[in-house]
C-alpha positions, 0 to 999 in steps of 0.5 A: 269765650272758650271754643270747646266747652263740652270738655270743660269740667265745672264743679258746682257747690250746693248753693248753686244747685239750690239757687237754680231751683229757687229761680236764679237765672245765672244758676239756671243757665249753668244747669241748662248748659250742662243739660245741653252738653255745653259743659260737664258738671262735676260735684260730690256726694256731700254737695248732692246731699246738702242740695237735697236737704236744703231743697226738701226743707225750703222749696219742697215743690221742686224736689222732683225736678232736682231728682229728675236732673240727677236721673236724666242729666247727672253730674259726674260724682267725685268721691268725698276725700279721705284727707285734706291737703294742708295747703287747702286748710289754709285757703278754704273755710273748714266746712268747704274743705272736703268739697273743694278737695273733691273739685281738685280730685275731679280735675276741674277748671272752675269751682262755682259757688255763691259763697266766694268769701269762704275761699281765698280765690287768687291763692287757690288758683295759684296752688290748684289751677282752679278758678273760683267764681260766682255763678254770675262771673261764670255765666259772663265768662262763658257767655252762656245764654 
């Protein structure tokens, strides 16, 4: 268990935002921890755009709830990167490279995604210091209620 989680910077992938509003308990817990200032969520405009698009398309009834989160408890937005580090190109699926690069720029400790298969997690942690986890792994690690 981490003592002062309020300073803990956590990058969320679009699938985590989507799943939180789709009903995933673990993803909901992560959002709730941010709302209660137990952790600091960090993300990128690419992630927010993808989340908005997917929620609007697949679960439009909750789009206003997602927009409320962005207005009332916004995550810190990191600029989309101009370049991708060559090391990242080898360790992250092409479509996720700008997103993971934003996580590096955001100086986060954890990158939470439902698609861990797109990331070579062990190598990324060695190279960047960022631990790639599923929502379940993250909730268990921090013992979020």
